[in-house]
N, C-alpha and C positions, 0 to 999 in steps of 0.2 A: 450559423453552423450548427451542428449536433455538439454533443457535451464535449469535453475533453478532459484527458487524462494526463499528466506529463509526470515526471521526474524529476524530483530539484536538484538542481545543479549546484545551489550554495545554500547559505543559511536565510539569505532573502527566501529562497524558491525557486523559479523559474518564469524565462521568460515564454510567456504565449502569443504567438501569433495568428491571426486566422482572417479569412477573409470576408471585407466590410460587408454586411446583410445590404442587400437592394429592398426596394420599397417604389411603390409605384401608386399613380390614382388616375383616376379619369383623365387627366390633364397629362398624365406621361409618368416618368419618373420622379420620383423624390428624395433627397438626400436623406442619410441616414450617420446618424452617430452612435456611438458605443462606447459605453463606461466600465469600467475600465477600457482604454483603447487596444489595439493590437500592439501587438513589440513592449507591452508595460510587462512590468516583473511582476508576479503573480506570487503571495506568499503561502506557504504551506497551510491545505486543506482547503475548504471549498469557495471560491468566491463566484459570486453571480454578475455574469457581464450582460448591461443594461442596456437595449439596442432602440433608439427612440427614431420617428419619422414623423414630420409634422407640416402640414397642410393647411387650406383657410376653416377647415373644418376643422379640425383639433390635430392632436397628440394620439401615434398609436406607438406602443410599446410591447416589446417580446423579449426574453430572455435565452440565456443556457448558463451554461456552469463550466467552468475550470478546475479542476479539482487538481493539486499540486501533493504530490505524495513524495515519502521515502523509504523504499523498501530494499534500496541497495546497501549494503555492508561498507565499510570500510576500505579503503586496499592498500596491500601492504606494497612496500618498497625497501631495498636494501635485504633480500633473501639471501641468505648465502645459500649458494651454489652445492654446496657440500664441505662437509671439513675435515679432514685427514689426520690422524694423530698417529704416533708412536706409544706402544704400550712402553709404562714405566715399572711394571710391578704385574705379579698373578692376577690382580684386576684389574687390567684395563689402564685407565690414564685417564687424568683430570682433564675436560678438556674446556677452556673459553672461548666462545664465540660472539659475535656482534649481534646483538637483537633485535629482530628484523624492526621496520616503524612503521606504523598506518595510520592513513589519513582518511576522512570520511568528507563526503562534497558539504554535509552540512554541520557535521559537527566539529572540523578539524581534525586535529590531532588526537589518535584515541592511542590510550594503553593497550599494550602488548605482554602476553604472558606463554611464557614457552614450557614444553614439559617433554625430557626433560631439562632443567634450567642450565644455563651457563656456567661452568664450574663443578659441576656433576662430575663422579666420576662414572666414565662410559667402559664397558666391561671389551673384551677386543673379541668384536663382530661389528656387525654394521645396525646403528642403530636410529630408528628415524626419530626427528623431533617436531613435534606438533606444536605450532602457535596460534592462539588464539585470538581474535579482538573480536568488539558489538560496537555499535551507537549506540548513541541514548533513544534509538526507537526499538533498540533490540535485533538488528539485522546482526547476525555474525558472518563472521570468514576466518578460515584456516588457512594455514599455509605449512609446507615442510618443506624439509631437506634433511640429509643423513648424516650421521657422525660414523665413520669411519674409524676404529681404532687396529692398527695391525699389529704386528711382529715382523719385524724386518732385521732386526739387531742379533748375529751373531753372540753366542757365549764367547766371554774375556777367558784367555790361557795364564795362567800362571806357570812360567816354565822357568827350569835353571836356568842361568846367563852361558854356561857353559862348565864341565866339569873335567877335571884331571885327577886321575888316575895311577897308583904305583901297579905293572904287570906282578902277580903273585905265580906268574907259570909261563910257559913259552907259547900258551895259550891266549893270555893278556890277564884279565881282572875282572871278575864279578864284581859289578856298577848296580847301584840300587840309587836313586832319584823319585822327587816327588812332582807330580803335575796335575793342577788341579783345575777346575775351571767352575767360572760362577757364569749364570744368564738372570739376565732381568725378570723373565719370567717363571722360568725354569727353576729358579735358584740355582744349587750345584748339582754340576752334571757329569757323567763320567769322561773318562780321556783316556784316550787309545795309543797310545805308542808303540812305534817299531824303532830300532827293537825294543823290549818291555823291560822294566826296572826291575833288579838283581839275574838279567844274564850276562855271560860273558863276553868282555869288549874286546877285541883284537888288539895287537900293539900297531895302532894305527890312529888317526883320526875319523870317528864313527859320527855321523850327523843323523839323530834321531828326529823322527818325522812324529808327531803329535797333531790331533784333530778332535773336535767334541763338536756334538751336536745338542740343540735344543728339541727336534724334533722336525724341525722346521728350515732353520737357519745352521750354517756351518763354519765352522772356523779352526784354520791350522796353522802351524807354527813348527819350529824346529829350534834346536840346540846343537850343541857337538858334546862329543866324551871322546 
């Protein structure tokens, strides 16, 4: 056989199979034996296979080599398909994720480092996370996934539970009230109410409709005067 180059499948190397060489003399075919035999596990590195055939005149030997190399980096598993989190403040959110694992055919389990790390504060955006590893032969591998921090939470309205006022004229009464709103990301936001605070409310029950937005998400609420 010609020289062989194989990729290691374990820390022991790799199993190499090859066709047994043939030999013949004036009498016909002669049996051939090779050491190591086909189907043996060959270690990492270069191994010389010696094949010999013997007849009454003596022994003839020929050789070829089997090279077992490690050129493949570790294989990742448990890589998140993606992580989505809700913003908890203007800087985004602290996101914890499960760090992927990596196993090498030769070296077994290998350490993995990811950037940004699990537990970092991720901004309101799509942030790629890159995880890297290598084996003892410096064969690297990387895996990536996205962390998405979104703001889908509307502001929280703080409205009066209800207001009772005494009419000051046949038109009713001028009523003032306080309505506020706070957003996790935007902080204090404006509240728009109709009828507005300070307007004259008629002699009846009037529903005040209020709304607030953080620019993306809106919230509505009401109370009666």
